[in-house]
C-alpha positions in Angstrom: 9.0 6.6 18.0 5.8 6.2 16.1 2.8 4.0 16.9 3.4 1.9 13.9 7.0 1.1 15.1 5.9 0.1 18.6 2.6 -1.8 18.4 4.3 -5.1 17.5 6.9 -4.9 20.3 4.9 -6.7 22.9 1.5 -8.4 22.7 -1.0 -7.8 25.5 -0.7 -11.3 26.9 3.1 -11.0 27.0 2.8 -7.7 28.8 0.5 -9.2 31.4 2.8 -12.1 32.0 5.7 -9.7 32.3 3.8 -7.8 34.9 3.1 -10.9 36.9 6.7 -12.1 36.7 8.0 -8.6 37.8 5.9 -8.8 40.9 7.0 -12.4 41.6 10.5 -10.9 41.9 9.5 -8.0 44.1 11.2 -8.3 47.5 8.3 -6.8 49.4 5.0 -6.7 47.5 3.0 -5.7 50.6 4.6 -2.2 50.4 2.9 -1.3 47.2 0.8 1.8 47.8 -2.9 2.0 47.4 -4.0 4.5 44.7 -7.2 6.6 44.9 -8.5 8.7 42.0 -11.2 11.3 42.9 -12.4 12.6 39.5 -15.1 15.1 38.5 -16.6 16.5 35.4 -16.6 19.8 33.6 -14.4 22.1 35.7 -11.4 24.3 35.0 -8.9 25.1 37.8 -11.5 27.4 39.4 -10.5 26.5 42.9 -9.2 28.6 45.8 -5.8 26.8 45.7 -5.4 27.9 42.1 -5.9 31.6 43.1 -9.6 32.1 42.6 -11.0 34.6 45.1 -14.5 33.6 44.1 -14.2 29.9 44.8 -15.1 28.2 48.1 -13.1 24.9 48.1 -11.6 24.3 51.6 -11.2 20.5 51.2 -9.5 20.7 47.8 -7.3 23.6 49.0 -6.2 21.4 52.0 -5.5 18.5 49.7 -3.3 20.7 47.6 -1.5 22.0 50.7 -0.7 18.4 51.6 0.6 17.4 48.2 1.4 18.9 44.8 -0.7 21.2 42.7 0.0 21.0 39.0 -0.6 24.3 37.2 -0.3 23.2 33.6 -2.4 20.0 33.3 -4.4 19.6 30.2 -6.8 17.0 28.7 -6.6 15.8 25.1 -10.2 16.8 24.2 -12.7 19.4 25.5 -15.4 16.8 26.1 -15.8 13.7 28.3 -15.9 10.6 26.1 -12.8 11.2 24.0 -11.0 12.6 27.0 -11.8 9.6 29.1 -10.8 7.2 26.4 -7.4 8.8 26.5 -7.2 8.6 30.2 -8.1 4.9 30.5 -5.8 3.8 27.6 -2.9 6.2 27.9 -3.4 6.9 24.2 -4.5 9.8 22.0 -8.1 9.3 20.9 -7.1 10.4 17.4 -4.6 7.5 17.3 -7.0 4.8 18.4 -10.3 5.9 16.7 -12.1 7.3 19.8 -12.0 10.9 18.8 -15.6 11.5 17.8 -18.0 12.1 20.6 -19.9 8.9 21.6 -18.6 6.9 18.7 -18.4 3.5 20.3 -15.0 3.1 18.8 -12.9 0.0 18.0 -9.4 0.6 19.4 -6.5 -1.3 17.8 -6.0 -4.8 19.2 -3.0 -3.9 21.3 -4.8 -1.2 23.3 -6.0 -2.1 26.8 -7.4 -0.2 29.7 -4.3 0.3 31.9 -6.2 -1.2 34.8 -5.7 -4.6 33.2 -2.0 -4.3 33.9 -2.7 -3.3 37.5 -5.0 -6.3 37.9 -2.4 -8.6 36.5 0.1 -7.2 39.1 -2.3 -8.0 42.0 -4.2 -4.8 42.4 -7.9 -4.8 43.2 -9.4 -2.3 40.8 -12.8 -0.7 41.5 -14.7 2.1 39.8 -17.6 4.1 41.1 -19.1 4.5 38.6 -18.6 6.4 35.4 -16.7 4.9 32.5 -17.7 6.7 29.2 -14.6 5.5 27.4 -16.0 5.9 23.9 -15.9 2.1 23.6 -18.0 -0.4 25.6 -16.4 -1.0 29.0 -14.7 -4.5 28.8 -15.5 -6.9 31.6 -11.7 -7.3 32.1 -11.1 -3.7 33.0 -12.3 -3.7 36.6 -12.8 -6.1 39.5 -15.9 -4.1 40.2 -17.6 -1.1 38.5 -20.9 -0.1 40.1 -22.4 2.5 42.4 -21.5 0.3 45.3 -17.8 0.1 44.3 -15.4 1.2 47.1 -12.0 0.4 48.3 -13.7 -1.2 51.4 -14.7 -4.1 49.1 -11.1 -4.9 48.5 -10.0 -8.4 49.7 -7.5 -8.4 52.6 -3.8 -8.0 51.9 -4.4 -6.6 48.4 -3.5 -3.1 47.3 -6.3 -1.2 45.6 -6.8 1.2 42.8 -10.1 2.9 43.4 -11.8 5.6 41.2 -14.6 7.7 42.8 -16.3 9.7 40.0 -18.5 12.7 40.9 -21.0 14.1 38.4 -22.3 17.0 40.4 -20.4 19.5 38.4 -21.6 18.3 35.0 -22.9 21.1 32.7 -26.4 19.7 32.9 -26.5 20.5 36.6 -25.9 24.2 36.0 -29.2 24.6 34.0 -31.4 22.6 36.4 -34.8 24.2 37.2 -34.5 26.3 40.4 -36.1 23.9 42.7 -34.0 20.9 41.5 -30.8 23.0 41.6 -31.4 24.0 45.3 -32.1 20.3 46.1 -28.9 19.3 44.3 -26.9 21.8 46.4 -28.8 21.5 49.6 -25.6 20.8 51.6 -24.4 24.4 51.0 -24.8 27.0 53.7 -26.0 30.4 52.7 -22.5 31.8 53.2 -21.2 29.2 50.7 -23.4 30.3 47.9 -21.9 32.5 45.3 -23.2 36.0 44.7 -23.7 36.5 40.9 -22.9 40.2 41.3 -19.4 39.3 42.5 -18.6 37.1 39.5 -15.7 38.1 37.3 -16.7 36.9 33.8 -14.3 36.0 30.9 -14.3 38.8 28.3 -16.0 36.6 25.7 -19.2 36.4 27.8 -21.9 39.1 27.7 -22.5 40.6 31.2 -26.1 39.9 31.9 -28.0 38.5 34.9 -28.6 35.1 33.2 -24.9 34.7 32.4 -23.9 35.7 35.9 -26.3 33.2 37.3 -24.8 30.4 35.3 -21.3 31.4 36.5 -22.4 31.5 40.1 -24.2 28.2 39.8 -21.1 26.6 38.3 -19.2 27.7 41.4 -21.9 26.5 43.8 -21.6 23.1 42.2 -17.8 23.1 42.7 -18.4 23.9 46.4 -20.8 21.0 46.6 -18.2 18.8 45.0 -15.6 20.0 47.5 -17.8 18.7 50.3 -18.0 15.3 48.6 -14.3 15.2 48.2 -13.9 16.0 51.9 -16.2 13.1 52.8 -14.1 10.6 50.8 -10.9 11.9 52.3 -12.4 11.5 55.8 -13.4 7.9 55.0 -9.8 7.2 53.9 -8.5 8.6 57.2 -11.1 6.7 59.3 -10.0 3.5 57.6 -6.4 4.3 58.6 -5.3 4.3 55.0 -4.4 8.0 54.4 -0.7 7.5 54.9 -0.4 4.6 52.5 -2.6 5.8 49.7 -1.7 8.1 46.8 -4.6 10.4 46.1 -5.2 12.1 42.8 -7.9 14.7 42.0 -8.7 15.8 38.5 -11.4 16.8 36.1 -12.1 15.2 32.7 -12.0 18.6 30.9 -12.7 22.3 31.4 -15.8 24.1 32.6 -19.2 23.1 31.2 -20.1 26.4 29.6 -20.0 27.8 26.1 -16.6 28.4 24.4 -15.1 26.1 27.1 -16.6 22.6 27.0 -16.2 21.0 23.5 -13.5 23.5 22.6 -9.7 23.2 22.8 -9.1 26.6 24.1 -7.6 26.5 27.6 -11.1 27.0 29.0 -12.0 23.6 27.6 -8.8 21.6 28.2 -6.9 23.1 31.2 -7.9 21.2 34.3 -7.1 21.0 38.0 -4.7 18.2 39.0 -3.7 17.6 42.6 -1.7 14.6 44.0 -1.0 13.7 47.6 1.6 11.0 48.2 2.6 11.0 51.9 6.3 10.6 52.4 7.1 11.1 48.7 5.8 14.5 47.8 6.6 17.5 49.8 3.4 19.2 51.1 2.6 22.5 49.4 4.5 21.8 46.2 3.6 23.7 43.1 4.7 22.2 39.8 4.4 24.0 36.5 5.5 21.2 34.2 3.2 20.3 31.2 1.1 17.3 31.9 -1.5 15.6 29.6 -4.2 13.5 31.2 -3.1 10.6 29.0 -0.1 10.6 31.4 -2.3 9.5 34.4 -2.5 5.8 33.6 1.3 5.4 33.0 1.9 7.4 36.1 -0.2 5.0 38.2 1.6 2.1 36.6 4.9 3.7 37.5 3.8 4.3 41.1 2.7 0.7 41.4 6.0 -0.6 39.9 4.2 -2.1 36.9 6.0 -2.1 33.5 4.5 0.5 31.1 3.6 -0.9 27.7 5.7 0.6 24.9 2.7 1.5 22.8 1.3 4.0 25.5 1.8 7.6 24.4 1.3 9.0 27.9 4.4 9.7 30.0 4.6 9.0 33.7 5.3 12.1 35.8 5.7 10.3 39.2 7.2 7.1 40.5 10.4 5.2 39.6 9.6 5.3 35.8 9.0 9.1 35.8 9.9 10.6 32.4 11.5 14.0 31.6 8.9 16.8 31.6 7.0 17.3 28.4 7.8 20.2 26.0 4.3 20.1 24.5 0.7 18.9 25.1 -1.8 18.2 22.3 -5.5 18.3 22.0 -8.2 17.6 19.3 -11.8 18.4 18.5 -13.8 16.3 16.1 -17.5 15.5 15.9 -19.4 16.9 18.8 -22.8 15.1 18.9 -24.4 16.0 15.6 -21.9 18.6 14.5 -18.6 18.0 12.7 -15.4 20.0 12.9 -11.7 19.1 12.8 -9.5 21.2 15.0 -6.1 20.4 16.5 -4.0 22.2 19.1 -0.4 22.1 20.4 0.7 24.1 23.5 4.0 24.7 25.2 4.2 26.4 28.6 3.4 29.8 27.1 2.0 29.6 23.5 -1.0 27.8 22.0 -1.2 27.0 18.3 -4.6 25.9 16.9 -5.1 24.5 13.4 -8.6 24.7 11.9 -8.9 22.0 9.3 -12.4 23.1 8.3 -12.2 26.9 8.5 -15.3 27.3 6.4 -17.4 26.1 9.4 -18.5 28.7 11.9 -17.6 28.6 15.5 -21.2 28.8 16.6 -22.5 25.6 15.1 -25.7 24.5 16.8 -25.4 21.5 19.1 -28.8 20.6 20.5 -27.5 19.7 24.0 -25.3 22.8 24.2 -28.2 25.0 23.2 -30.0 24.2 26.5 -27.6 26.3 28.5 -29.0 29.7 29.4 -25.6 31.4 28.7 -25.7 30.0 25.2 -29.3 31.2 24.7 -28.3 34.6 26.0 -25.3 34.8 23.6 -27.5 33.9 20.6 -30.2 36.4 21.6 -27.8 39.3 21.9 -26.0 38.4 18.7 -29.3 38.3 16.8 -30.1 41.8 18.3 -26.7 43.1 17.1 -25.6 43.8 20.7 -22.3 41.9 20.8 -18.9 43.3 19.8 -15.2 42.8 20.4 -14.3 39.6 22.2 -18.0 38.9 22.8 -18.6 38.7 19.1 -15.7 36.4 18.2 -17.7 33.2 18.7 -20.2 34.2 16.0 -17.8 34.8 13.2 -19.1 33.0 10.1 -15.7 31.3 9.4 -12.5 30.6 11.3 -8.9 31.4 10.4 -6.8 28.6 9.3 -4.4 29.1 12.2 -4.6 30.7 15.6 -1.8 31.6 17.9 -2.1 32.9 21.5 0.3 34.0 24.2 -1.4 32.5 27.2 0.7 34.5 29.6 -0.6 37.8 28.4 -3.9 36.6 26.9 -5.1 33.8 29.1 -8.6 33.9 27.6 -7.2 33.5 24.0 -9.0 36.3 22.3 -6.1 38.0 20.5 -5.0 35.9 17.6 -1.3 36.5 16.8 -1.0 34.2 13.8 -0.6 37.1 11.4 1.7 39.1 13.6 5.3 39.2 12.1 6.7 39.5 15.6 5.5 35.9 16.4 6.4 34.3 13.0 9.1 32.1 14.5 6.8 30.8 17.3 4.1 30.2 14.7 6.4 28.2 12.5 7.8 26.2 15.3 4.5 25.1 16.7 3.1 24.5 13.2 6.0 22.0 12.7 5.4 20.4 16.0 1.7 19.9 15.2 2.4 18.5 11.8 5.0 16.1 13.2 2.5 15.0 15.9 -0.2 14.3 13.3 2.2 12.1 11.3 3.9 10.3 14.2 0.7 9.5 16.1 -1.3 8.4 13.0 -4.1 11.0 13.4 -7.3 9.5 12.1 -9.2 12.8 12.1 -9.0 13.4 8.3 -10.7 10.0 7.5 -14.4 10.6 7.1 -16.2 8.9 9.9 -18.3 6.7 7.7 -15.2 5.3 6.0 -13.5 4.8 9.3 -16.4 2.8 10.7 -16.9 0.7 7.6 -13.3 -0.4 8.0 -13.7 -1.2 11.7 -17.4 -2.2 11.7 -18.4 -3.6 8.3 -22.0 -2.7 7.5 -22.2 -0.9 10.9 -22.1 -4.1 12.9 -19.4 -4.7 15.5 -17.8 -8.1 15.1 -18.3 -10.6 17.9 -15.3 -11.9 19.8 -14.7 -15.6 19.2 -15.7 -18.0 22.0 -12.6 -18.8 24.2 -11.2 -22.3 24.5 -9.7 -24.3 27.3 -6.8 -26.8 27.3 -7.7 -29.3 28.7 -11.4 -28.7 27.9 -12.6 -30.3 31.2 -12.7 -33.9 32.4 -11.6 -36.0 35.3 -8.2 -35.4 36.9 -6.2 -36.5 39.9 -4.3 -34.1 42.2 -4.5 -30.8 40.2 -5.0 -29.5 36.7 -3.4 -26.6 35.0 -5.9 -25.0 32.6 -4.8 -22.7 29.8 -7.3 -20.4 28.1 -7.1 -18.9 24.7 -9.2 -16.9 22.2 -8.6 -16.9 18.5 -9.6 -13.2 18.1 -6.4 -11.2 18.1 -6.0 -8.9 21.0 -8.9 -10.4 23.0 -8.8 -10.2 26.8 -10.2 -13.2 28.8 -12.2 -13.2 32.0 -13.1 -16.3 34.0 -15.0 -17.3 37.1 -16.0 -20.4 39.0 -18.9 -18.6 40.7 -22.6 -19.4 39.9 -25.2 -16.8 39.2 -26.0 -14.1 36.6 -22.9 -13.0 34.6 -23.3 -9.4 35.8 -23.3 -10.3 39.5 -20.3 -12.6 39.8 -16.6 -11.6 40.1 -14.8 -12.1 36.9 -11.0 -12.6 37.2 -8.6 -11.5 34.6 -6.8 -14.4 32.9 -3.0 -13.9 32.8 -1.7 -17.4 32.8 -2.6 -21.1 33.6 -5.3 -21.6 36.2 -4.6 -24.2 38.8 -7.6 -26.2 39.9 -7.4 -28.5 42.9 -11.1 -29.2 43.4 -14.2 -29.7 41.3 -15.1 -26.6 39.4 -17.2 -25.4 36.5 -15.0 -22.8 34.7 -17.0 -20.0 33.1 -15.1 -18.1 30.5 -15.8 -15.0 28.4 -13.5 -13.0 26.0 -13.7 -9.5 24.7 -11.8 -7.7 22.0 -12.2 -4.0 22.8 -14.9 -2.5 20.6 -16.3 -5.9 19.6 -19.3 -7.6 21.0 -18.4 -9.9 23.9 -18.0 -13.6 23.2 -20.5 -16.2 24.1 -19.9 -17.7 27.5 -18.0 -21.0 27.4 -18.2 -23.5 30.3 -15.7 -26.2 31.1 -16.5 -28.9 33.7 -13.6 -30.3 35.8 -13.7 -33.1 38.3 -10.5 -33.2 40.4 -10.0 -35.8 43.1 -7.2 -36.1 45.7 -4.3 -38.5 44.7 -5.0 -42.2 45.5 -8.7 -41.7 46.0 
């Protein structure tokens, strides 16, 4: 079913009201599980529990032993902002206009952060602290999003959805000056630091001391991350919540090194995914089904018992609404910072197909941020000196083939292109058809020049402003109680309100899902936001409510 056939099925307000109604019918709402996401940046499944002899990750290994380890989890992009836009919306970035890196996109009006549906169902949603959704974070997405956000801030008798984001493994941390790197990893014991001489490098990297040092530092950062994960899990246990909380661990994309981050080879899109659900998932489970990270949001909704909007392209893999396993996962690369390219990929459990829509562009385009990495500098130095050959020279070819095909079981590093091999013609044609169907069915926006796309969504480069919300009644004097209905004339706008005083960024904004009942005097402060637009002006409505007969 295509996006165009589903977007009009259910408006966001109807979905939110359906969620609220569904929970009103629930026989035991107190039994809803808490849900904790522990997320990190820029790592592949380079963990002990995934078979790495080089990794030192006892806490993550223990988490995997207590739950399920997914061996075929993939993100939809090899870089953070497009990937995270897919995670928070359950949609392909190429379908909703968030596929270019840091584009400040304008998603279609029916697209919401899945946390809005959780909030409407009575979950307290907190995020610490990264968003990076490729569109401005709407006020309605979270009850709290700050460096102080924690499940401990949740009001009593409310289930929580809490995200703890760790940035310690980001690519920028690998290339820190020595003193800063040692400070960043001060929690590591000498025995927990990785010896560069023991590193086993991918075949596309030159074997030099600088490259080995980056590889060792990357693993040091993962060990430092593992300690932080252990701390969070201990806090959960200390609070007596471990047995009633579903814990997810994942990375937003693959390792933050050249030919991994920003690319849609497995090194850039295959990620660790571990889930612990006491009493529901058998400890020590290993699951090789294909999972896309756009499935995370729908899976959380399924676990929470919240209806999944039909427009979402992600498929839940746990909970009562769990779907059949995927046959394929998909990924895309578009503009990366200042450099353009259009690449698409489709993968089944064994084979990876890549379509290069701009084969005339070289692999090794310069991206200023990426060029800061010592490994990248080393690769360029050796190429200029004529010292790279074989797999190590692949990255510096002046053009790309139109199609690439890899057998990931026999060639996990994707260096032997089988697209021209007659023995794999049937596989090539099958995956080519799957890719072309996906492009059509999902409304891939990648072939629209970015300037034309933004002129359509942001005329003259200016994001429209969401209209100021209205209230019915608009204030006044009332006896007993008053039911206030809020509205915003901007299609697809979400509405937040509060009766608290103080600066807008410091008060708690509630998500509007239906009439607000006031039984006392209140000044209702209201804001609206259409995703990708500027937020509305704040509207204030003054109500005076007195007890009957007074």
